[in-house]
MIRO-431266 format. One record per atom (N, C-alpha, C, O): residue in one letter; atom name; x, y, z. Coordinates in Angstrom, 2 decimals. Atoms other than C-alpha are relative to their C-alpha. Layout:
! residues N
<r=A&a=CA&xx=X&yy=Y&zz=Z>
...
! end
This chain:
! residues 87
<r=M&a=N&xx=-0.84&yy=0.08&zz=1.18>
<r=M&a=CA&xx=1.30&yy=2.49&zz=4.44>
<r=M&a=C&xx=-0.32&yy=-1.28&zz=-0.78>
<r=M&a=O&xx=-0.44&yy=-1.25&zz=-2.01>
<r=W&a=N&xx=0.28&yy=1.26&zz=0.68>
<r=W&a=CA&xx=0.57&yy=-1.16&zz=3.69>
<r=W&a=C&xx=-1.30&yy=0.07&zz=-0.78>
<r=W&a=O&xx=-1.37&yy=-0.43&zz=-1.91>
<r=R&a=N&xx=1.29&yy=-0.12&zz=0.71>
<r=R&a=CA&xx=-3.04&yy=-0.37&zz=2.78>
<r=R&a=C&xx=0.16&yy=0.83&zz=-1.27>
<r=R&a=O&xx=-0.44&yy=0.51&zz=-2.30>
<r=L&a=N&xx=-0.23&yy=-0.83&zz=1.19>
<r=L&a=CA&xx=-1.86&yy=2.34&zz=0.37>
<r=L&a=C&xx=0.70&yy=-0.80&zz=-1.10>
<r=L&a=O&xx=0.34&yy=-0.71&zz=-2.27>
<r=L&a=N&xx=-0.77&yy=0.76&zz=0.99>
<r=L&a=CA&xx=0.62&yy=0.01&zz=-1.33>
<r=L&a=C&xx=-0.80&yy=-1.16&zz=-0.61>
<r=L&a=O&xx=-0.49&yy=-1.62&zz=-1.71>
<r=R&a=N&xx=0.82&yy=1.09&zz=0.50>
<r=R&a=CA&xx=-2.02&yy=-2.71&zz=-1.73>
<r=R&a=C&xx=-1.17&yy=0.49&zz=-0.86>
<r=R&a=O&xx=-1.86&yy=-0.32&zz=-1.48>
<r=A&a=N&xx=1.12&yy=-0.58&zz=0.76>
<r=A&a=CA&xx=-4.53&yy=-0.32&zz=-3.38>
<r=A&a=C&xx=0.50&yy=0.58&zz=-1.32>
<r=A&a=O&xx=1.70&yy=0.80&zz=-1.49>
<r=A&a=N&xx=-0.34&yy=-0.62&zz=1.29>
<r=A&a=CA&xx=-4.61&yy=1.12&zz=-6.90>
<r=A&a=C&xx=0.57&yy=1.40&zz=0.27>
<r=A&a=O&xx=0.10&yy=2.07&zz=1.19>
<r=P&a=N&xx=-0.65&yy=0.65&zz=1.14>
<r=P&a=CA&xx=-2.43&yy=2.31&zz=-8.52>
<r=P&a=C&xx=1.20&yy=-0.86&zz=0.38>
<r=P&a=O&xx=1.80&yy=-1.51&zz=-0.49>
<r=F&a=N&xx=-1.21&yy=0.72&zz=-0.42>
<r=F&a=CA&xx=0.35&yy=0.70&zz=-6.43>
<r=F&a=C&xx=-0.16&yy=-1.51&zz=0.00>
<r=F&a=O&xx=0.84&yy=-2.23&zz=-0.03>
<r=D&a=N&xx=0.22&yy=1.44&zz=-0.05>
<r=D&a=CA&xx=-1.25&yy=-2.76&zz=-6.36>
<r=D&a=C&xx=0.64&yy=-0.72&zz=-1.19>
<r=D&a=O&xx=1.03&yy=-1.88&zz=-1.07>
<r=A&a=N&xx=-0.61&yy=0.61&zz=1.19>
<r=A&a=CA&xx=0.11&yy=-3.42&zz=-9.86>
<r=A&a=C&xx=1.50&yy=-0.25&zz=0.19>
<r=A&a=O&xx=2.10&yy=-1.02&zz=-0.56>
<r=L&a=N&xx=-1.44&yy=0.16&zz=-0.24>
<r=L&a=CA&xx=3.65&yy=-3.19&zz=-8.44>
<r=L&a=C&xx=0.31&yy=-1.17&zz=0.93>
<r=L&a=O&xx=1.47&yy=-1.53&zz=1.11>
<r=H&a=N&xx=-0.14&yy=1.19&zz=-0.85>
<r=H&a=CA&xx=3.08&yy=-6.14&zz=-6.06>
<r=H&a=C&xx=1.02&yy=0.19&zz=1.12>
<r=H&a=O&xx=1.99&yy=-0.57&zz=1.22>
<r=F&a=N&xx=-0.87&yy=-0.21&zz=-1.15>
<r=F&a=CA&xx=4.75&yy=-4.74&zz=-2.96>
<r=F&a=C&xx=-0.16&yy=-1.14&zz=0.98>
<r=F&a=O&xx=-1.25&yy=-1.70&zz=1.13>
<r=R&a=N&xx=0.01&yy=0.98&zz=-1.08>
<r=R&a=CA&xx=5.68&yy=-7.21&zz=-0.22>
<r=R&a=C&xx=0.53&yy=0.66&zz=1.25>
<r=R&a=O&xx=1.24&yy=1.67&zz=1.18>
<r=R&a=N&xx=-0.47&yy=-0.52&zz=-1.28>
<r=R&a=CA&xx=6.34&yy=-6.59&zz=3.47>
<r=R&a=C&xx=1.16&yy=-0.83&zz=0.53>
<r=R&a=O&xx=1.26&yy=-2.03&zz=0.25>
<r=Q&a=N&xx=-1.09&yy=0.67&zz=-0.71>
<r=Q&a=CA&xx=9.46&yy=-7.44&zz=5.49>
<r=Q&a=C&xx=0.82&yy=-0.91&zz=-0.92>
<r=Q&a=O&xx=0.85&yy=-2.13&zz=-0.74>
<r=V&a=N&xx=-0.75&yy=0.74&zz=1.01>
<r=V&a=CA&xx=11.69&yy=-8.48&zz=2.58>
<r=V&a=C&xx=1.49&yy=0.01&zz=0.36>
<r=V&a=O&xx=2.09&yy=1.08&zz=0.42>
<r=P&a=N&xx=-1.44&yy=0.04&zz=-0.32>
<r=P&a=CA&xx=15.24&yy=-9.69&zz=3.49>
<r=P&a=C&xx=0.84&yy=0.22&zz=-1.25>
<r=P&a=O&xx=0.47&yy=-0.19&zz=-2.35>
<r=F&a=N&xx=-0.92&yy=-0.27&zz=1.09>
<r=F&a=CA&xx=18.16&yy=-8.55&zz=1.34>
<r=F&a=C&xx=1.41&yy=-0.43&zz=0.37>
<r=F&a=O&xx=2.08&yy=0.23&zz=1.18>
<r=A&a=N&xx=-1.38&yy=0.49&zz=-0.11>
<r=A&a=CA&xx=21.40&yy=-10.57&zz=1.23>
<r=A&a=C&xx=0.54&yy=-0.01&zz=1.42>
<r=A&a=O&xx=1.70&yy=0.34&zz=1.64>
<r=N&a=N&xx=-0.42&yy=0.04&zz=-1.40>
<r=N&a=CA&xx=21.55&yy=-11.00&zz=5.00>
<r=N&a=C&xx=0.52&yy=1.34&zz=0.51>
<r=N&a=O&xx=1.20&yy=1.39&zz=1.54>
<r=R&a=N&xx=-0.45&yy=-1.33&zz=-0.41>
<r=R&a=CA&xx=22.21&yy=-7.24&zz=5.23>
<r=R&a=C&xx=-1.07&yy=0.73&zz=0.79>
<r=R&a=O&xx=-0.78&yy=1.41&zz=1.77>
<r=S&a=N&xx=1.08&yy=-0.74&zz=-0.64>
<r=S&a=CA&xx=18.82&yy=-5.90&zz=6.22>
<r=S&a=C&xx=-1.34&yy=-0.56&zz=-0.44>
<r=S&a=O&xx=-1.42&yy=-1.43&zz=-1.31>
<r=I&a=N&xx=1.35&yy=0.37&zz=0.38>
<r=I&a=CA&xx=15.08&yy=-6.31&zz=6.01>
<r=I&a=C&xx=-0.73&yy=1.27&zz=-0.39>
<r=I&a=O&xx=-0.86&yy=2.20&zz=0.41>
<r=A&a=N&xx=0.74&yy=-1.17&zz=0.49>
<r=A&a=CA&xx=13.14&yy=-3.82&zz=3.90>
<r=A&a=C&xx=-1.43&yy=-0.06&zz=0.53>
<r=A&a=O&xx=-2.04&yy=-1.13&zz=0.57>
<r=D&a=N&xx=1.39&yy=-0.05&zz=-0.46>
<r=D&a=CA&xx=9.81&yy=-2.69&zz=5.29>
<r=D&a=C&xx=-0.96&yy=-0.38&zz=-1.12>
<r=D&a=O&xx=-1.89&yy=-1.16&zz=-0.92>
<r=F&a=N&xx=0.84&yy=0.29&zz=1.17>
<r=F&a=CA&xx=8.25&yy=-2.80&zz=1.81>
<r=F&a=C&xx=0.92&yy=-0.05&zz=-1.23>
<r=F&a=O&xx=1.85&yy=0.75&zz=-1.34>
<r=A&a=N&xx=-0.80&yy=0.08&zz=1.22>
<r=A&a=CA&xx=9.69&yy=-3.85&zz=-1.55>
<r=A&a=C&xx=-0.86&yy=-0.49&zz=-1.16>
<r=A&a=O&xx=-1.73&yy=-1.33&zz=-1.00>
<r=S&a=N&xx=0.62&yy=0.45&zz=1.24>
<r=S&a=CA&xx=8.49&yy=-4.22&zz=-5.12>
<r=S&a=C&xx=1.11&yy=-0.50&zz=-0.91>
<r=S&a=O&xx=1.91&yy=0.29&zz=-1.42>
<r=H&a=N&xx=-1.00&yy=0.55&zz=0.91>
<r=H&a=CA&xx=10.64&yy=-6.58&zz=-7.15>
<r=H&a=C&xx=-0.27&yy=0.44&zz=-1.43>
<r=H&a=O&xx=0.66&yy=0.63&zz=-2.22>
<r=R&a=N&xx=0.38&yy=-0.42&zz=1.34>
<r=R&a=CA&xx=8.73&yy=-5.57&zz=-10.25>
<r=R&a=C&xx=0.54&yy=1.39&zz=-0.32>
<r=R&a=O&xx=1.08&yy=1.61&zz=-1.41>
<r=A&a=N&xx=-0.45&yy=-1.38&zz=0.22>
<r=A&a=CA&xx=9.59&yy=-1.85&zz=-9.86>
<r=A&a=C&xx=1.41&yy=0.25&zz=0.53>
<r=A&a=O&xx=1.98&yy=1.31&zz=0.29>
<r=R&a=N&xx=-1.33&yy=-0.14&zz=-0.62>
<r=R&a=CA&xx=12.89&yy=-2.44&zz=-7.98>
<r=R&a=C&xx=0.03&yy=1.20&zz=0.96>
<r=R&a=O&xx=0.99&yy=1.96&zz=0.99>
<r=V&a=N&xx=0.13&yy=-1.09&zz=-0.97>
<r=V&a=CA&xx=11.72&yy=-0.01&zz=-5.26>
<r=V&a=C&xx=-0.08&yy=-0.60&zz=1.39>
<r=V&a=O&xx=-0.78&yy=-1.58&zz=1.64>
<r=I&a=N&xx=0.03&yy=0.39&zz=-1.41>
<r=I&a=CA&xx=12.35&yy=-0.38&zz=-1.54>
<r=I&a=C&xx=-0.45&yy=1.21&zz=0.80>
<r=I&a=O&xx=0.05&yy=2.32&zz=0.60>
<r=I&a=N&xx=0.46&yy=-1.07&zz=-0.88>
<r=I&a=CA&xx=10.51&yy=1.69&zz=1.05>
<r=I&a=C&xx=0.35&yy=-0.40&zz=1.43>
<r=I&a=O&xx=-0.05&yy=-1.47&zz=1.90>
<r=G&a=N&xx=-0.36&yy=0.23&zz=-1.39>
<r=G&a=CA&xx=11.96&yy=1.91&zz=4.54>
<r=G&a=C&xx=-0.59&yy=1.09&zz=0.87>
<r=G&a=O&xx=-0.58&yy=2.26&zz=0.50>
<r=I&a=N&xx=0.56&yy=-0.97&zz=-0.93>
<r=I&a=CA&xx=10.28&yy=3.59&zz=7.49>
<r=I&a=C&xx=0.74&yy=-0.17&zz=1.32>
<r=I&a=O&xx=0.69&yy=-1.24&zz=1.93>
<r=D&a=N&xx=-0.80&yy=0.05&zz=-1.21>
<r=D&a=CA&xx=12.49&yy=4.42&zz=10.46>
<r=D&a=C&xx=-0.52&yy=0.98&zz=1.03>
<r=D&a=O&xx=-0.89&yy=2.10&zz=0.70>
<r=G&a=N&xx=0.38&yy=-0.87&zz=-1.10>
<r=G&a=CA&xx=11.57&yy=5.84&zz=13.84>
<r=G&a=C&xx=1.18&yy=0.85&zz=0.45>
<r=G&a=O&xx=2.30&yy=0.67&zz=-0.03>
<r=A&a=N&xx=-1.02&yy=-0.94&zz=-0.46>
<r=A&a=CA&xx=13.52&yy=8.53&zz=15.66>
<r=A&a=C&xx=1.18&yy=-0.71&zz=0.67>
<r=A&a=O&xx=2.30&yy=-0.21&zz=0.61>
<r=A&a=N&xx=-1.06&yy=0.70&zz=-0.72>
<r=A&a=CA&xx=15.53&yy=6.00&zz=17.69>
<r=A&a=C&xx=0.86&yy=-0.87&zz=-0.91>
<r=A&a=O&xx=1.90&yy=-1.38&zz=-0.48>
<r=H&a=N&xx=-0.71&yy=0.89&zz=0.92>
<r=H&a=CA&xx=16.68&yy=4.05&zz=14.63>
<r=H&a=C&xx=1.19&yy=0.71&zz=-0.62>
<r=H&a=O&xx=1.02&yy=1.70&zz=-1.33>
<r=D&a=N&xx=-1.22&yy=-0.49&zz=0.64>
<r=D&a=CA&xx=20.29&yy=4.74&zz=13.61>
<r=D&a=C&xx=0.10&yy=1.52&zz=0.03>
<r=D&a=O&xx=-0.03&yy=2.18&zz=-1.00>
<r=L&a=N&xx=0.02&yy=-1.45&zz=-0.20>
<r=L&a=CA&xx=20.60&yy=8.24&zz=14.99>
<r=L&a=C&xx=0.96&yy=0.77&zz=-0.89>
<r=L&a=O&xx=0.66&yy=1.90&zz=-1.26>
<r=D&a=N&xx=-0.95&yy=-0.76&zz=0.83>
<r=D&a=CA&xx=23.65&yy=9.20&zz=12.93>
<r=D&a=C&xx=-0.22&yy=-0.20&zz=-1.50>
<r=D&a=O&xx=0.34&yy=0.55&zz=-2.29>
<r=G&a=N&xx=0.32&yy=0.18&zz=1.42>
<r=G&a=CA&xx=22.33&yy=7.84&zz=9.62>
<r=G&a=C&xx=1.04&yy=-0.72&zz=-0.83>
<r=G&a=O&xx=0.78&yy=-1.01&zz=-2.00>
<r=R&a=N&xx=-1.05&yy=0.63&zz=0.81>
<r=R&a=CA&xx=25.59&yy=6.19&zz=8.54>
<r=R&a=C&xx=-0.40&yy=-1.37&zz=-0.50>
<r=R&a=O&xx=-0.14&yy=-1.70&zz=-1.66>
<r=S&a=N&xx=0.40&yy=1.33&zz=0.44>
<r=S&a=CA&xx=24.17&yy=2.67&zz=8.44>
<r=S&a=C&xx=-1.05&yy=0.08&zz=-1.10>
<r=S&a=O&xx=-1.02&yy=-0.69&zz=-2.06>
<r=D&a=N&xx=1.02&yy=-0.19&zz=1.05>
<r=D&a=CA&xx=21.17&yy=3.89&zz=6.43>
<r=D&a=C&xx=0.65&yy=0.38&zz=-1.31>
<r=D&a=O&xx=0.27&yy=-0.15&zz=-2.36>
<r=N&a=N&xx=-0.67&yy=-0.42&zz=1.23>
<r=N&a=CA&xx=23.46&yy=5.59&zz=3.93>
<r=N&a=C&xx=0.77&yy=-1.14&zz=-0.64>
<r=N&a=O&xx=0.75&yy=-1.30&zz=-1.86>
<r=T&a=N&xx=-0.75&yy=1.15&zz=0.52>
<r=T&a=CA&xx=25.67&yy=2.51&zz=3.59>
<r=T&a=C&xx=-0.94&yy=-1.02&zz=-0.63>
<r=T&a=O&xx=-0.69&yy=-1.51&zz=-1.72>
<r=R&a=N&xx=0.99&yy=0.96&zz=0.52>
<r=R&a=CA&xx=22.65&yy=0.22&zz=3.14>
<r=R&a=C&xx=-0.62&yy=0.52&zz=-1.29>
<r=R&a=O&xx=-0.77&yy=-0.24&zz=-2.25>
<r=S&a=N&xx=0.62&yy=-0.57&zz=1.20>
<r=S&a=CA&xx=21.04&yy=2.58&zz=0.63>
<r=S&a=C&xx=0.96&yy=-0.01&zz=-1.19>
<r=S&a=O&xx=0.55&yy=-0.29&zz=-2.31>
<r=A&a=N&xx=-0.99&yy=0.03&zz=1.08>
<r=A&a=CA&xx=24.25&yy=2.83&zz=-1.38>
<r=A&a=C&xx=0.17&yy=-1.42&zz=-0.54>
<r=A&a=O&xx=0.27&yy=-1.62&zz=-1.75>
<r=W&a=N&xx=-0.12&yy=1.39&zz=0.43>
<r=W&a=CA&xx=24.56&yy=-0.97&zz=-1.46>
<r=W&a=C&xx=-1.21&yy=-0.42&zz=-0.83>
<r=W&a=O&xx=-1.07&yy=-1.04&zz=-1.88>
<r=L&a=N&xx=1.22&yy=0.34&zz=0.74>
<r=L&a=CA&xx=20.93&yy=-1.38&zz=-2.55>
<r=L&a=C&xx=-0.02&yy=0.67&zz=-1.37>
<r=L&a=O&xx=-0.40&yy=0.04&zz=-2.36>
<r=A&a=N&xx=-0.04&yy=-0.72&zz=1.28>
<r=A&a=CA&xx=21.34&yy=1.27&zz=-5.27>
<r=A&a=C&xx=0.99&yy=-0.66&zz=-0.96>
<r=A&a=O&xx=0.73&yy=-0.76&zz=-2.16>
<r=A&a=N&xx=-0.99&yy=0.69&zz=0.84>
<r=A&a=CA&xx=24.46&yy=-0.54&zz=-6.55>
<r=A&a=C&xx=-0.55&yy=-1.32&zz=-0.53>
<r=A&a=O&xx=-0.08&yy=-1.81&zz=-1.56>
<r=Q&a=N&xx=0.63&yy=1.24&zz=0.45>
<r=Q&a=CA&xx=22.30&yy=-3.67&zz=-6.84>
<r=Q&a=C&xx=-1.18&yy=0.26&zz=-0.95>
<r=Q&a=O&xx=-1.84&yy=-0.68&zz=-1.39>
<r=G&a=N&xx=1.06&yy=-0.34&zz=0.94>
<r=G&a=CA&xx=19.80&yy=-1.80&zz=-9.05>
<r=G&a=C&xx=-1.33&yy=0.35&zz=0.63>
<r=G&a=O&xx=-2.34&yy=0.47&zz=-0.06>
<r=W&a=N&xx=1.23&yy=-0.36&zz=-0.71>
<r=W&a=CA&xx=17.22&yy=-0.93&zz=-6.38>
<r=W&a=C&xx=-0.09&yy=1.51&zz=0.18>
<r=W&a=O&xx=0.92&yy=2.21&zz=0.10>
<r=H&a=N&xx=0.25&yy=-1.42&zz=-0.24>
<r=H&a=CA&xx=15.67&yy=2.48&zz=-5.72>
<r=H&a=C&xx=-0.55&yy=0.15&zz=1.42>
<r=H&a=O&xx=-1.76&yy=0.07&zz=1.63>
<r=P&a=N&xx=0.47&yy=-0.11&zz=-1.38>
<r=P&a=CA&xx=15.54&yy=2.95&zz=-1.94>
<r=P&a=C&xx=-0.62&yy=1.36&zz=0.30>
<r=P&a=O&xx=-0.09&yy=2.40&zz=-0.09>
<r=V&a=N&xx=0.67&yy=-1.22&zz=-0.47>
<r=V&a=CA&xx=13.14&yy=5.50&zz=-0.47>
<r=V&a=C&xx=-0.17&yy=-0.17&zz=1.51>
<r=V&a=O&xx=-0.80&yy=-1.12&zz=1.97>
<r=M&a=N&xx=0.05&yy=0.10&zz=-1.45>
<r=M&a=CA&xx=13.50&yy=6.15&zz=3.25>
<r=M&a=C&xx=-0.90&yy=1.09&zz=0.56>
<r=M&a=O&xx=-0.85&yy=2.24&zz=0.12>
<r=A&a=N&xx=0.86&yy=-0.97&zz=-0.69>
<r=A&a=CA&xx=10.93&yy=7.85&zz=5.48>
<r=A&a=C&xx=0.37&yy=-0.02&zz=1.47>
<r=A&a=O&xx=0.50&yy=-1.08&zz=2.07>
<r=R&a=N&xx=-0.28&yy=-0.14&zz=-1.44>
<r=R&a=CA&xx=11.74&yy=9.13&zz=8.95>
<r=R&a=C&xx=-1.28&yy=0.42&zz=0.70>
<r=R&a=O&xx=-1.97&yy=1.33&zz=0.25>
<r=V&a=N&xx=1.16&yy=-0.35&zz=-0.81>
<r=V&a=CA&xx=9.00&yy=9.23&zz=11.54>
<r=V&a=C&xx=0.53&yy=0.71&zz=1.23>
<r=V&a=O&xx=1.32&yy=0.12&zz=1.98>
<r=P&a=N&xx=-0.54&yy=-0.75&zz=-1.14>
<r=P&a=CA&xx=9.66&yy=11.94&zz=14.15>
<r=P&a=C&xx=-0.47&yy=-0.59&zz=1.32>
<r=P&a=O&xx=-1.47&yy=-1.30&zz=1.39>
<r=A&a=N&xx=0.38&yy=0.45&zz=-1.35>
<r=A&a=CA&xx=9.57&yy=11.21&zz=17.87>
<r=A&a=C&xx=-1.32&yy=0.64&zz=0.40>
<r=A&a=O&xx=-1.64&yy=1.75&zz=-0.03>
<r=A&a=N&xx=1.27&yy=-0.53&zz=-0.46>
<r=A&a=CA&xx=6.22&yy=11.68&zz=19.54>
<r=A&a=C&xx=0.23&yy=1.31&zz=0.73>
<r=A&a=O&xx=1.14&yy=1.42&zz=1.56>
<r=G&a=N&xx=-0.10&yy=-1.30&zz=-0.65>
<r=G&a=CA&xx=5.73&yy=15.27&zz=20.60>
<r=G&a=C&xx=1.07&yy=0.92&zz=-0.56>
<r=G&a=O&xx=1.28&yy=2.01&zz=-0.04>
<r=S&a=N&xx=-1.06&yy=-0.85&zz=0.56>
<r=S&a=CA&xx=8.54&yy=16.61&zz=18.40>
<r=S&a=C&xx=-0.57&yy=1.11&zz=-0.86>
<r=S&a=O&xx=0.11&yy=2.10&zz=-1.13>
<r=G&a=N&xx=0.63&yy=-1.04&zz=0.83>
<r=G&a=CA&xx=6.09&yy=18.61&zz=16.29>
<r=G&a=C&xx=0.41&yy=-0.05&zz=-1.45>
<r=G&a=O&xx=-0.11&yy=0.73&zz=-2.25>
<r=G&a=N&xx=-0.44&yy=0.08&zz=1.39>
<r=G&a=CA&xx=7.86&yy=17.59&zz=13.08>
<r=G&a=C&xx=-0.91&yy=-0.89&zz=-0.82>
<r=G&a=O&xx=-1.69&yy=-1.67&zz=-0.29>
<r=A&a=N&xx=0.78&yy=0.84&zz=0.93>
<r=A&a=CA&xx=6.29&yy=16.01&zz=10.04>
<r=A&a=C&xx=0.93&yy=-1.04&zz=-0.59>
<r=A&a=O&xx=2.11&yy=-0.76&zz=-0.83>
<r=A&a=N&xx=-0.81&yy=1.06&zz=0.62>
<r=A&a=CA&xx=7.52&yy=12.73&zz=8.60>
<r=A&a=C&xx=0.32&yy=0.40&zz=-1.42>
<r=A&a=O&xx=-0.54&yy=0.90&zz=-2.14>
<r=G&a=N&xx=-0.42&yy=-0.32&zz=1.35>
<r=G&a=CA&xx=9.50&yy=13.22&zz=5.43>
<r=G&a=C&xx=0.29&yy=-1.27&zz=-0.76>
<r=G&a=O&xx=0.71&yy=-2.26&zz=-0.18>
<r=C&a=N&xx=-0.28&yy=1.14&zz=0.85>
<r=C&a=CA&xx=9.86&yy=10.84&zz=2.54>
<r=C&a=C&xx=0.84&yy=0.50&zz=-1.15>
<r=C&a=O&xx=0.45&yy=1.41&zz=-1.88>
<r=Q&a=N&xx=-0.90&yy=-0.49&zz=1.04>
<r=Q&a=CA&xx=12.76&yy=11.23&zz=0.19>
<r=Q&a=C&xx=0.86&yy=-1.15&zz=-0.50>
<r=Q&a=O&xx=1.05&yy=-2.14&zz=0.21>
<r=P&a=N&xx=-0.90&yy=1.03&zz=0.49>
<r=P&a=CA&xx=15.04&yy=9.15&zz=-2.03>
<r=P&a=C&xx=1.22&yy=-0.06&zz=0.90>
<r=P&a=O&xx=1.72&yy=0.96&zz=1.35>
<r=A&a=N&xx=-1.18&yy=0.17&zz=-0.81>
<r=A&a=CA&xx=17.92&yy=7.73&zz=-0.09>
<r=A&a=C&xx=1.22&yy=0.48&zz=-0.76>
<r=A&a=O&xx=1.26&yy=0.36&zz=-1.99>
<r=P&a=N&xx=-1.22&yy=-0.45&zz=0.69>
<r=P&a=CA&xx=21.36&yy=9.20&zz=-0.84>
<r=P&a=C&xx=0.72&yy=-1.18&zz=-0.61>
<r=P&a=O&xx=0.74&yy=-2.27&zz=-0.03>
<r=A&a=N&xx=-0.72&yy=1.08&zz=0.69>
<r=A&a=CA&xx=23.38&yy=7.14&zz=-3.30>
<r=A&a=C&xx=1.45&yy=-0.01&zz=0.39>
<r=A&a=O&xx=2.22&yy=-0.84&zz=-0.09>
! end
């Protein structure tokens, strides 16, 4: 993912890795220029999703556009999905 964000056309957005936000969380990738946050979570991370929804709503209220990707557990046969976080 990092290599993709550092290459054209995304390089113009100046994504950074591991960006802290108001002592609430650390974004995997963020572009201050585009106000986009990309989070990648594994299967064991926040199984019920409530914390993700709360964090995404807070970030959206601050003017950010969070995009969360879930990576399925090994051997689950599922494909990782990438979608805008619920507001």
